[in-house]
C-alpha positions in Angstrom: 0.0 0.0 0.0 1.3 3.4 -0.9 0.3 6.8 0.7 -2.6 8.1 -1.3 -3.4 11.5 -2.6 -6.5 11.8 -4.8 -6.4 10.6 -8.3 -6.6 14.1 -9.7 -3.8 15.4 -7.5 -1.5 12.5 -8.0 -1.9 12.3 -11.7 -1.0 16.0 -12.2 2.5 15.4 -10.7 5.5 13.4 -11.7 6.6 12.5 -8.2 5.8 8.8 -8.5 8.3 6.8 -10.4 8.7 3.1 -11.4 11.9 1.2 -11.7 12.5 -2.3 -13.1 15.6 -3.9 -11.6 18.2 -1.1 -12.0 16.4 0.8 -14.8 14.1 3.7 -14.3 11.0 3.5 -16.6 10.3 6.5 -18.8 6.6 7.5 -19.2 6.7 9.9 -22.2 3.0 10.7 -22.5 1.2 10.1 -19.2 2.5 9.4 -15.7 1.8 6.8 -13.1 -0.3 8.0 -10.1 -1.5 6.8 -6.7 -5.3 6.5 -6.4 -7.6 7.1 -3.5 -7.1 3.5 -2.2 -3.3 4.0 -2.1 -2.7 1.8 -5.2 -0.1 2.7 -7.7 -1.7 2.8 -11.1 0.5 2.7 -14.3 -0.2 3.1 -18.0 -0.8 -0.4 -19.4 1.0 0.2 -22.7 4.4 1.3 -21.2 4.2 -1.5 -18.5 3.5 -4.3 -21.0 6.2 -3.1 -23.4 8.8 -2.9 -20.6 8.1 -6.2 -19.0 7.3 -8.2 -22.2 3.7 -9.0 -21.4 1.4 -10.1 -24.2 -1.6 -7.9 -24.2 -5.1 -8.2 -25.6 -8.1 -6.0 -25.1 -11.7 -5.8 -26.1 -14.4 -3.2 -25.6 -17.4 -4.4 -23.6 -20.0 -1.7 -23.7 -18.4 1.3 -21.9 -15.6 -0.9 -20.3 -12.3 -2.2 -21.5 -11.4 -5.8 -20.9 -7.6 -6.3 -20.8 -5.9 -9.7 -20.9 -2.2 -10.0 -19.9 -0.2 -13.1 -20.5 3.3 -13.9 -19.1 4.7 -17.5 -19.0 2.0 -19.7 -17.6 -0.1 -16.9 -16.0 -3.1 -15.1 -17.6 -4.7 -12.1 -16.0 -8.0 -10.6 -17.2 -9.0 -7.2 -15.9 -12.0 -5.0 -16.6 -11.9 -1.3 -16.1 -13.8 0.0 -13.0 -14.3 -3.6 -11.7 -12.6 -4.6 -8.5 -12.2 -8.2 -9.6 -9.6 -9.9 -11.7 -9.5 -13.3 -13.3 -6.2 -15.1 -12.9 -6.0 -18.5 -14.7 -9.9 -18.7 -14.5 -9.9 -17.9 -10.8 -11.6 -14.7 -9.6 -9.5 -12.5 -7.2 -10.6 -9.3 -5.5 -8.6 -6.1 -6.1 -8.0 -3.1 -3.8 -8.4 -0.9 -6.8 -9.8 -1.5 -10.2 -8.1 -0.7 -13.5 -9.3 2.6 -14.9 -9.4 4.9 -17.9 -7.7 8.2 -17.3 -6.8 10.9 -19.8 -7.6 8.5 -22.6 -5.2 5.8 -21.3 -5.8 2.4 -19.6 -4.2 2.2 -16.2 -3.6 -1.0 -14.2 -2.6 -1.7 -10.6 1.2 -2.2 -10.7 1.7 -4.3 -7.6 -1.1 -6.8 -8.4 0.1 -7.3 -12.0 3.8 -7.7 -11.3 3.5 -9.8 -8.1 0.9 -12.1 -9.8 3.5 -12.6 -12.5 6.2 -13.4 -9.8 8.0 -10.0 -9.6 7.8 -8.5 -6.1 7.8 -4.7 -5.6 9.7 -2.6 -3.1 8.4 0.9 -2.3 11.0 3.5 -1.6 9.2 6.3 0.2 12.1 8.7 0.4 12.3 8.9 -3.4 8.7 7.8 -4.2 9.9 4.9 -6.4 8.2 1.5 -6.9 11.1 -0.9 -7.6 10.0 -4.0 -9.5 12.5 -6.8 -8.8 12.0 -8.9 -12.0 15.3 -10.7 -11.4 14.4 -11.6 -7.8 17.2 -9.4 -6.3 16.9 -6.2 -4.2 17.8 -3.0 -6.0 18.7 0.5 -4.9 16.7 3.5 -6.3 17.9 4.5 -9.7 16.8 8.1 -9.0 17.4 10.2 -5.9 15.0 13.0 -5.0 16.7 16.3 -4.6 16.8 17.6 -1.0 13.9 19.9 -0.1 14.7 23.6 -0.4 15.8 25.1 2.9 13.1 27.0 4.7 13.6 30.7 4.5 15.4 32.1 7.5 13.3 34.1 9.9 15.2 37.0 11.3 15.6 36.6 15.1 13.7 39.2 17.0 16.1 40.8 19.5 14.9 40.8 23.0 14.7 44.3 24.5 17.6 45.1 26.9 16.9 45.4 30.6 17.1 49.2 30.3 14.6 49.2 27.4 12.3 47.0 29.4 12.5 49.4 32.4 11.8 52.4 30.1 8.8 50.5 28.5 7.4 49.6 31.9 7.9 53.2 33.2 5.8 54.6 30.4 2.8 52.3 31.5 2.6 54.3 34.8 2.0 57.7 33.1 -0.4 59.7 35.2 0.0 57.6 38.4 -0.5 60.1 41.3 2.3 61.3 43.5 2.2 60.1 47.1 4.8 61.2 49.6 6.8 58.0 50.5 4.9 56.1 47.9 6.5 52.9 46.6 3.7 51.1 44.8 1.5 51.6 41.7 -1.1 53.1 44.0 1.1 56.2 44.2 4.8 57.0 44.0 7.3 59.6 45.1 10.2 60.1 42.8 12.7 57.7 44.4 10.0 55.2 45.1 9.0 55.1 41.4 12.6 54.5 40.3 13.3 51.9 43.0 10.1 50.0 42.1 11.0 49.7 38.4 14.6 48.6 39.0 13.7 46.2 41.8 11.3 44.4 39.4 14.4 43.6 37.3 16.4 42.4 40.4 18.4 45.6 40.9 18.4 46.9 44.4 18.7 50.7 44.8 18.9 52.9 47.9 15.6 54.3 49.1 16.1 58.1 48.6 17.2 60.2 45.6 20.2 61.6 47.5 21.3 58.1 48.5 21.0 57.0 44.9 23.1 59.9 43.8 25.8 59.3 46.4 25.9 55.4 46.4 24.5 53.8 43.3 26.1 53.2 39.9 28.7 55.2 38.0 28.6 58.8 37.0 28.2 59.3 33.2 28.2 62.2 30.8 26.9 60.5 27.6 23.3 59.6 28.7 21.6 56.4 27.6 18.1 55.2 28.1 17.7 53.8 31.6 20.3 56.1 33.2 19.2 57.8 36.4 19.1 61.6 36.2 19.3 63.8 39.3 18.1 67.3 40.2 18.8 69.6 43.1 17.4 72.6 44.8 20.3 73.2 47.2 20.8 69.4 47.7 19.7 66.5 45.5 15.9 66.1 45.9 14.6 64.5 42.7 15.4 61.5 40.5 14.1 60.3 37.2 14.8 57.8 34.4 16.3 59.0 31.2 14.4 58.1 28.0 16.5 59.5 25.3 16.2 62.7 23.2 16.7 64.9 26.3 13.6 63.4 27.9 13.1 61.7 31.2 10.2 60.3 33.2 9.7 60.8 36.9 7.0 61.1 39.6 6.4 64.8 40.2 4.6 66.4 43.1 2.4 68.5 40.7 1.2 66.0 38.1 2.3 62.5 39.2 4.3 60.3 36.8 5.1 62.4 33.7 7.7 63.0 31.0 9.7 66.2 31.0 12.7 67.6 29.1 16.1 68.1 30.5 16.3 71.2 28.3 13.4 72.9 29.9 14.1 76.0 32.0 12.9 74.4 35.2 14.6 71.1 35.0 17.6 72.2 33.1 18.5 74.7 35.8 18.3 72.0 38.5 20.0 69.1 36.7 23.2 68.0 38.5 24.2 64.8 36.7 23.4 61.2 35.8 24.3 57.7 37.1 24.4 54.4 35.2 23.3 51.4 37.3 22.9 48.8 34.4 
């Protein structure tokens, strides 16, 4: 039994091949196919010529009666009938002979094995190998390897700093609460500490402690750096976003984005620290 696409699908391709001993059979006009029952059907004329069968046929109403003779065996087949007559004995078939595209097709395995030639099915190359000489044969045709699947560009995982920036933006508008350290309300250092702690980075509790103790001072700012502001002493901290912008929890409007270049924040800016 072979794997079975529909008759129409199989017959429209040339993926099924037939080999006799070491020789690949050429089908110049129509091709073999696998029918719905999983039976390999081959054009009668090419098969009989290649294997030296004597062939006779007769029209019987709308059917074709085919007689094949080889040595002492005689096979009689009728198109669209699932019964064959072998030396006057009726035998059931898995698939009947059929007329397709103006050609008579017969079930290959039944014919050759009835005449004493076993078949090996090579799935990797989709070849039926008829061993007329009784020996096992390797495929005479090797299917080309399938085309490699197109490479899918790997999607880069956001860096920790990018993840912190993305998360920070989700808290826009969260109200300011003195001493607040939760999404219910933040003060400036509570907001920064909450975001970094979620990524496993422990920071001091207050803005002045962060400025004095955490990370490394930097001049070339990158997203995720901490930016500090002072009115006499350090009293505010935010997270740099890029393009001179930072996000922080402000007393007036809660979590918001501001510009380092603004007159208010620019005049109070005292430096930045990198903790990542």
